[in-house]
C-alpha positions in Angstrom: 93.6 156.3 77.0 93.3 157.3 80.7 90.8 154.5 81.3 93.2 151.9 79.7 96.1 153.2 81.9 93.9 153.0 85.0 92.9 149.4 84.1 96.5 148.5 83.5 97.6 150.1 86.8 94.9 148.2 88.7 96.0 144.9 87.0 99.7 145.5 87.8 98.8 146.4 91.4 96.8 143.2 91.9 99.5 141.1 90.2 102.1 142.4 92.6 99.8 141.8 95.6 99.2 138.2 94.5 103.0 137.6 94.3 103.5 138.8 97.8 100.7 136.8 99.4 101.8 134.0 101.7 101.4 130.4 100.5 98.9 128.9 102.9 98.2 125.5 101.3 100.7 124.4 98.6 99.5 121.1 97.1 101.8 121.2 94.1 105.5 120.4 94.2 107.7 123.4 93.8 109.4 126.3 95.6 107.4 129.0 97.3 108.9 132.2 98.6 107.8 135.1 100.7 110.3 137.8 101.9 113.1 135.9 103.6 111.2 132.6 103.7 111.4 129.8 101.2 109.4 126.5 101.2 110.5 123.6 99.0 107.8 121.1 98.6 108.5 117.7 96.9 106.1 114.9 96.0 107.7 111.6 95.0 105.8 108.8 93.3 102.6 110.7 93.4 99.4 108.6 93.4 101.3 105.3 94.1 101.5 103.2 97.3 105.0 104.6 97.8 104.0 108.3 97.6 106.2 110.5 99.7 105.9 114.2 100.6 108.9 116.2 101.8 108.7 119.8 102.9 111.7 121.9 103.7 111.5 125.4 105.2 114.3 128.0 104.9 114.7 131.4 106.5 117.3 133.7 104.9 119.0 130.7 103.2 119.3 128.5 106.4 117.2 125.4 106.7 114.8 125.5 109.7 114.8 122.2 111.6 112.0 121.2 114.0 110.8 118.7 116.5 108.1 116.2 115.7 104.7 117.9 116.1 106.1 121.4 116.2 103.8 124.0 114.7 105.4 126.8 112.6 103.1 129.7 111.7 105.0 132.0 109.4 104.1 134.5 106.7 104.6 131.8 104.1 102.1 129.4 105.7 101.3 127.1 108.6 103.2 123.8 108.9 103.6 120.9 111.2 107.0 119.0 111.5 106.7 115.3 110.8 110.4 114.2 111.3 112.9 113.0 108.8 111.6 109.5 108.1 108.5 107.9 106.6 106.2 108.9 103.8 105.5 112.4 105.3 108.7 114.2 106.1 109.7 117.7 107.2 107.4 120.7 107.4 104.0 119.9 105.8 100.5 121.2 105.5 99.4 118.5 103.1 99.9 114.7 103.7 100.3 112.0 101.1 97.4 111.6 98.7 96.5 115.3 99.4 95.1 114.6 102.9 94.9 117.7 105.0 97.2 118.4 108.0 94.9 121.0 109.5 91.1 120.6 110.0 88.4 123.2 109.8 88.9 124.0 113.5 92.6 124.9 112.8 94.0 122.0 114.7 95.7 118.9 113.3 93.4 116.3 111.6 93.0 112.9 113.2 95.2 111.4 110.5 98.0 114.0 111.1 97.8 113.4 114.9 98.1 109.7 114.5 101.1 110.1 112.2 102.8 112.4 114.7 102.1 110.0 117.6 103.6 107.1 115.6 106.7 109.2 114.6 107.3 110.3 118.2 107.0 106.7 119.5 109.4 105.5 116.8 111.9 108.2 117.7 111.7 107.3 121.4 112.2 103.6 120.6 115.3 104.4 118.5 116.8 106.8 121.1 116.2 104.2 123.9 117.9 101.5 122.0 120.9 101.5 119.7 119.5 104.1 117.4 118.3 101.4 115.0 114.7 100.9 114.0 112.9 98.3 116.1 112.8 95.6 113.4 114.2 92.1 113.3 117.5 91.9 111.4 117.7 89.5 108.5 120.4 86.9 108.9 122.1 84.9 106.2 121.7 81.1 106.4 124.8 79.4 107.7 126.1 75.8 107.6 124.0 74.7 104.6 120.7 75.4 106.4 117.8 76.4 104.1 116.1 79.6 105.1 112.7 79.2 106.5 109.8 80.4 104.3 108.0 83.5 105.6 104.4 83.3 106.7 101.9 83.5 103.8 99.9 86.3 105.5 102.7 88.8 104.9 102.0 91.4 102.2 104.5 91.9 99.5 
């Protein structure tokens, strides 16, 4: 009887410790909590060309916002902030298609660094201009003119 109780006590202790461990690398969508921290991880259209990853971090119920490229090392995990647009948004440690954010050396992977660089450049372009993305606006044809066909090299 005592041996069974000891085994049960060890099992319960290990279970409680596992619940309290920080989430270092969540790759599945869901909510992860540790003390006052909560991480909400969403994967949209998983495995498709339009896959999107969104990570939101909360402390005591308040959402934590960041600057592009900001590193956040908290008890719940390590995250880089990727901005609010694109296929990788918010606080992430896993990119689309399960690509890693952090390499074995602990720094950002080349892919993560490239995405951060592009997000920073896009933000600078938008802030310098009218706040609109740097794309050509589509115009409606006027005066009975037919719209010109797009180049055939464009992907659809």
